[in-house]
C-alpha positions as CSV (number, residue, x, y, z in Angstrom):
1,M,0.0,0.0,0.0
2,M,1.4,3.4,-0.9
3,P,1.3,6.1,1.7
4,R,-1.2,8.9,1.3
5,S,0.4,12.1,0.1
6,A,-0.5,15.4,1.8
7,G,-3.5,16.9,0.1
8,D,-4.2,13.8,-1.9
9,T,-7.9,12.9,-1.9
10,T,-7.3,9.4,-3.2
11,L,-7.3,7.2,-0.1
12,P,-6.0,3.7,0.1
13,T,-8.2,1.0,1.6
14,L,-7.2,-1.4,4.4
15,T,-8.9,-4.7,4.0
16,T,-6.5,-7.0,6.0
17,L,-5.1,-6.5,9.5
18,D,-1.5,-7.6,8.8
19,E,0.9,-8.3,11.6
20,P,2.9,-5.0,11.3
21,T,-0.4,-3.0,11.5
22,R,-1.7,-5.1,14.4
23,R,1.4,-4.4,16.4
24,L,1.4,-0.7,15.5
25,V,-2.1,-0.4,16.8
26,R,-1.2,-2.2,20.0
27,L,1.8,0.2,20.4
28,S,-0.5,3.2,20.0
29,A,-2.5,2.0,23.0
30,E,0.7,1.3,25.0
31,L,2.1,4.8,24.2
32,T,-1.2,6.4,25.4
33,A,-1.7,4.5,28.7
34,G,1.1,2.0,29.3
35,S,4.1,2.2,31.6
36,E,7.5,3.2,30.2
37,T,8.6,-0.4,30.7
38,A,5.6,-1.7,28.7
39,V,6.3,0.8,26.0
40,R,10.0,-0.1,25.9
41,E,9.2,-3.8,25.7
42,A,6.6,-3.4,23.0
43,M,9.0,-1.3,20.9
44,A,11.8,-3.8,21.3
45,A,9.5,-6.6,20.2
46,D,8.3,-4.6,17.2
47,I,11.7,-4.0,15.7
48,G,12.1,-6.0,12.5
49,V,8.3,-6.5,12.2
50,V,6.9,-3.0,12.1
51,P,8.6,-0.6,9.7
52,A,10.7,1.9,11.7
53,V,9.2,4.8,9.9
54,W,5.7,3.8,11.0
55,I,6.8,3.7,14.6
56,E,8.4,7.1,14.2
57,E,5.2,8.6,12.8
58,L,3.1,7.0,15.5
59,I,5.3,8.6,18.2
60,L,5.2,11.9,16.4
61,Q,1.4,11.9,16.2
62,S,1.0,10.6,19.8
63,Y,1.4,14.1,21.2
64,L,-2.0,15.0,19.8
65,F,-3.7,12.2,21.7
66,A,-1.5,11.3,24.7
67,G,0.3,14.6,25.4
68,F,3.8,15.9,24.9
69,P,5.3,14.3,28.0
70,R,4.3,10.8,26.8
71,A,5.4,11.6,23.3
72,L,8.8,12.8,24.5
73,N,9.3,9.7,26.8
74,A,8.3,7.4,23.9
75,M,10.7,9.0,21.5
76,R,13.5,8.7,24.1
77,E,12.8,5.0,24.5
78,W,12.7,4.6,20.7
79,R,16.0,6.4,20.2
80,R,17.6,3.9,22.5
81,L,16.5,1.2,20.1
82,S,16.6,2.9,16.7
83,P,18.5,5.7,15.0
84,A,16.6,8.6,13.5
85,V,14.8,7.6,10.3
86,T,15.6,11.0,8.7
87,S,18.2,13.5,9.7
88,P,17.1,16.1,12.3
89,A,18.2,18.9,10.0
90,A,16.0,17.6,7.2
91,E,13.0,17.4,9.5
92,V,13.6,20.9,10.8
93,A,13.9,22.3,7.3
94,A,10.6,20.6,6.4
95,E,8.9,22.4,9.3
96,G,9.5,25.6,7.4
97,A,6.5,24.7,5.3
98,D,3.8,27.3,4.5
99,V,1.2,27.3,7.3
100,D,-1.4,27.9,4.6
101,Q,-0.4,24.6,3.0
102,W,-0.8,22.8,6.4
103,R,-4.3,24.4,6.6
104,R,-5.2,23.2,3.1
105,D,-3.9,19.7,3.8
106,G,-5.7,19.6,7.1
107,E,-9.0,20.5,5.5
108,V,-8.6,17.7,3.0
109,T,-7.6,15.1,5.7
110,C,-10.2,16.2,8.3
111,S,-12.9,16.1,5.6
112,A,-11.9,12.6,4.6
113,V,-12.1,11.4,8.2
114,Y,-15.4,13.1,9.1
115,G,-17.2,12.8,5.8
116,S,-20.7,14.3,5.9
117,M,-20.1,15.5,9.5
118,Y,-17.1,17.7,8.5
119,E,-18.9,21.0,8.3
120,K,-20.8,20.3,11.6
121,L,-17.6,19.5,13.3
122,R,-15.9,22.7,12.2
123,E,-19.0,24.7,13.3
124,N,-19.0,23.0,16.7
125,I,-15.2,23.4,17.3
126,R,-15.3,27.1,16.3
127,A,-18.2,27.6,18.8
128,L,-15.9,26.3,21.5
129,H,-13.0,28.5,20.5
130,P,-11.8,29.7,17.0
131,L,-8.2,28.9,17.9
132,L,-9.1,25.3,18.7
133,D,-10.6,25.0,15.2
134,E,-7.5,26.6,13.6
135,W,-5.1,24.4,15.6
136,M,-7.1,21.2,14.9
137,I,-7.0,21.8,11.2
138,S,-3.5,23.3,10.6
139,E,-1.6,21.7,13.4
140,G,-3.4,18.4,13.9
141,Y,-4.8,17.3,10.6
142,G,-2.5,19.3,8.5
143,K,1.1,19.4,9.9
144,V,0.9,16.0,11.7
145,L,-1.8,13.7,10.3
146,S,-1.2,14.7,6.6
147,R,2.4,13.6,6.7
148,P,2.8,11.0,3.9
149,E,5.1,8.6,5.8
150,L,2.1,6.7,7.2
151,D,-1.2,6.3,5.4
152,L,-4.4,7.7,6.8
153,P,-6.2,4.4,7.4
154,R,-3.4,3.2,9.6
155,R,-3.2,6.5,11.4
156,E,-7.0,6.3,12.1
157,L,-6.7,2.8,13.5
158,C,-3.9,4.1,15.8
159,I,-6.1,7.0,16.9
160,V,-8.9,4.6,17.7
161,A,-6.5,2.7,19.9
162,A,-5.2,5.9,21.6
163,C,-8.8,7.2,22.3
164,A,-9.8,3.8,23.6
165,A,-6.8,3.6,25.9
166,A,-7.4,7.1,27.2
167,G,-11.1,6.6,27.8
168,Q,-12.1,9.4,25.4
169,D,-15.3,7.8,24.2
170,R,-16.7,10.9,22.3
171,Q,-13.5,11.1,20.2
172,L,-13.4,7.3,20.0
173,Q,-16.8,7.2,18.4
174,S,-15.8,9.8,15.9
175,H,-12.6,8.0,14.9
176,L,-14.4,4.6,14.6
177,H,-16.6,6.3,12.0
178,G,-13.5,8.0,10.6
179,A,-11.6,4.7,10.1
180,R,-14.6,3.5,8.1
181,N,-14.7,6.8,6.1
182,V,-11.1,6.5,5.0
183,G,-11.3,2.9,3.8
184,V,-10.7,0.6,6.8
185,A,-12.8,-2.5,6.5
186,A,-15.1,-3.4,9.3
187,G,-13.3,-6.7,9.8
188,V,-10.0,-4.9,10.2
189,I,-11.5,-2.7,13.0
190,D,-12.8,-5.9,14.6
191,G,-9.3,-7.3,14.7
192,A,-7.8,-4.0,15.9
193,V,-10.4,-3.9,18.8
194,E,-9.4,-7.4,19.9
195,A,-5.7,-6.6,19.4
196,I,-5.7,-4.0,22.1
197,A,-8.1,-5.6,24.5
198,D,-5.5,-6.9,26.9
199,V,-3.5,-3.6,26.7
200,I,-6.4,-1.4,27.7
201,G,-8.0,-3.7,30.3
202,L,-11.3,-5.5,30.7
203,E,-13.5,-2.5,31.5
204,R,-12.2,-0.3,28.6
205,A,-12.2,-3.3,26.2
206,T,-15.9,-4.0,27.0
207,S,-16.8,-0.3,26.5
208,L,-14.9,-0.3,23.2
209,R,-16.6,-3.4,21.9
210,L,-20.0,-2.0,22.7
211,L,-19.3,1.3,21.1
212,W,-17.9,-0.3,18.0
213,A,-20.9,-2.6,17.7
214,R,-23.2,0.5,17.7
215,V,-21.0,2.3,15.1
216,R,-20.7,-0.9,13.0
217,R,-24.5,-1.2,12.7
218,K,-24.9,2.3,11.2
């Protein structure tokens, strides 16, 4: 599967939960709610199975869903196991991109995730605070989630895992719908739900299964 390019409206589909993707999704849950020891052990086990660039991208996006402290700690653990995928200088240079481009990319990506609910989402977030809307689009969906190194279906599965681990059911429901909207097959989400059940614990796993069952029927 080719990664999704920023601003590209042609989305890949994900019809099989292959082992690298299954492990990436589990790692997302660990990054969000697991101990540093659990994160370290999961990363070590994933080396050679999950592409290093996928892990790198997951850690980068995790600050949106797990917070900067966890993202920094996760990257610290990852650097003990793996050298940088790209040079720091190249990454910093890339950050000089036009903010307007991030906004355009973010609008495309967010629209793909939310589908027919996109305009309502924007309206609701603007009502909370206009800056939250701007940051959601340019920072979250543009600068971070539109990066081409990891395709959007896999990013959405990882977001589902993060929201489930964090107990954020409102966002979890949105991203379960979002995974379907960007081409993740229902059977793949079934597998992802079961893949993280032992990571997030019985109570959260039960809640996730019930919520997914409701979303799946729609």
